[in-house]
N, C-alpha and C positions, 0 to 999 in steps of 0.2 A: 439472405444473410441477415442476422440479427445484430442490432447495436445494443451493447450492454454497458451500462454505467455502473461500475462496481466500486462501492465504498468499503474500504477495509482498513484494519489496523495493522500496520507493518509488524512483522514478526509473530503476532498473535494469530492472525488469519493466514494460514498456510496456503501458498499459491502453487498450482501445478503448471505444467506446460500449457500454453494457450492454444485454443483451437482456431479455426479459420474465421470465426465471428469477429466483429468489430468491438474490441474491448477498450473501454476508457476507464482507467484505474484512478481512484481518488483516495489517497490516504487520509485517515481520520485519527486525530490525536486528542484524547480526552484524559482527564484525571482518573475516571473509572478504568480506562484501558491501561493506564500506567500502573494502577493498583493491581489489576489482574496480572500484568506482566511481572511486577515485583513478586507476587505470590507464586506464579508459575516458575520463576527463576529461583525460587526459594531464598530470596534475599531477606535481610532483617526487616521487620515491620516498623520501619522508622520513616520520619518525614524526609530525611536525607536520601534514603533508598528510593522513596516514591519520587522525589524530585529528580534523582539521577535517571530513573526509568523514563519519566516524562521528557527529560532533556534528550535522551537517546532516541526516543520515539520521534520527537520533533526533528532531530538532526537527520535521522533516516528518511523521514518524509520529505524534508527540504532537499536532501541529496537526490532522492528519487525524482522529485518534481524538476530539479535542475537538470538532471540527466535526461529527463523526458523531453526537454527542449531540443535535444539532439535527435529526437525521434522516439516514438512510442516503443519500437522494437528494442532500442537500447535501454529504455526505462524498465521494461519488463525483464530483460536479461539482467540488469543491475539487481532487481529485487530477487530473482531466482538465485543468483550467485551469492548475494548477501545471506539469504536464507540458508544456503548450503554451508557457508562459513560459520554461521551462528549455531549450527547443529552441534559443533564441537566446542563452542565457547558460550559466553553469556552476552547479553546485550550491552553490558557495561564495558566489554572489550572492544566495542565499536569505536574506532578513532579515525582521525584524518588519514593515517597511514593505511588503514584497512580500506577506506574509501578510495584512496589513490591506487591501491593494488587492484581493486575491482574495476576502476575506471580504465586502467591500463589494459586489463584483460579483455574488456569489451571494446577497446579502441576509441574511447572518448577523450578528447583533449581537455586538459584542465586549465588551459590558458585563460579563458574567460569564465571559468566556473564560478568564482566568487562574485563576479560582476552580476551574474544571473540570479544570485541568491536572493536579492531584494524582490525580484519578480516572483520567485518561488514562495517567499513569505506572504506576499499579497494573495497569491493563488491558493495557498493552504487555508487562509482565513475565509476566502470565498467558498472553498470546498466544504468547510465545516458549516457555513451559513446555508448552503444548498442542502446538506445532509439534514439539518434541522428543519428547513423549509419543507422538505419531503416527509416530515414527521417520522423519520427513522429514529428508533430508540437504541438499537444495538447494531454492531457490525459483526460480520459482513452484511451488507445490504445492497440491493441492486434495483436498477430500473432497466427493464428489457423492452426495447422499442422495436416495433415493426412499422411498416408503412401505415398501419391502421389502428394500432393500439399500444398502450403502455402497461406493462405488468410490473407490479411492485412486489419485491421479494425481500424478506428480512430474515436474518439469522440462518443463512444457508451458505455453507462452505463452498469454496471455489470448485472443488472436484465434483461435488454433488450438483452444483448449478450447471456445470458443463454437461453432465449426464442428462439433466433435465432439458437443456437447450437442444441436445441431440434428439431427444424424444419429440420435442416440439417440431423440429425440422422434418423428422420422419413422417409425422402425421399431417403436416401442412400441405 
């Protein structure tokens, strides 16, 4: 089994169902990513649109990291359901009500959700620091760890990375 540390931008980097490998997901929020999201959503090329996209990317990331405290399985499910929801709307439609709906669907209690938010903010800052420490320039990016080596992969979508990992396992 491989351990994969996957740095991704929520919404921009499409995720597929996860395989049996050990996936650690790390959301990345940057201004260039917010700009790319604004352009892909065909929003006006204004500072307010850019700020709105950055804000939503940050909220999605913090929500994911908070849900992840309940278990990585719930965190991944949260991202997949959010992705499905946003196929029919835009990122600007992401609100606390949508978050609540998804949390109920995956069975996560919201009782302590906001209390865990401060931990998620600190964790998000550490993730970005690690992303830069590994000299990654774009997302998605990955560190694939075996018991003997570490493979660094950049700009490789989730589905393609999973296919690659399957090939590695077959030849190992």
